[in-house]
C-alpha angles and dihedrals in degrees: 000000000000120000133190142051128321126182119189141172140160112248137193099237147353110256118224106285093231090056092048091050091048091048094050091046091053093061113104111255096025110115104164133033127179128185133203132176129203132180127205127234113221128347117261108240100179123095092005092276116164104215118195118258098191129016125191109191126190121184118193137182142171135182115337097307112041112092122155143155121205125191140186108195124187115195126206092264090060097253114141123210129193121204141169124195143190100179140152133185121241096357136045118259112255112281089237089062092050092047092049100038103043095065088047089053091054093047091049089053092050092049093047087053092051101036103032103037097248094149114203095006097130092051097044099051115116114209124207124186125191121187095343134098119237128188 
């Protein structure tokens, strides 16, 4: 079972990765940001699965309690999805992590909207919580 917080939305474009990294790093509490990029091979055509074509991953942390992963995923149909996660397998993340990271997630979304042209991001995000308390 997977526990934690996920926040997702469909977006219009993938901002330049350097700008995304700079934006995340500017949020109070974030001390470290890393970025990776991967590109798929061929689309999976069986079982109507939409495999990702391009994945931009940003991992951020700060202090002992801020731990987040942010993704822009482009599928083979050209749809682009934004997501942020604080997840753990088999047990919930510590409540201190949820309490510290969730406000950072929201602030990152607001700043990406303002600084990277992702109009409406902060209002279109859908949050899901599994096995954790959020305020």
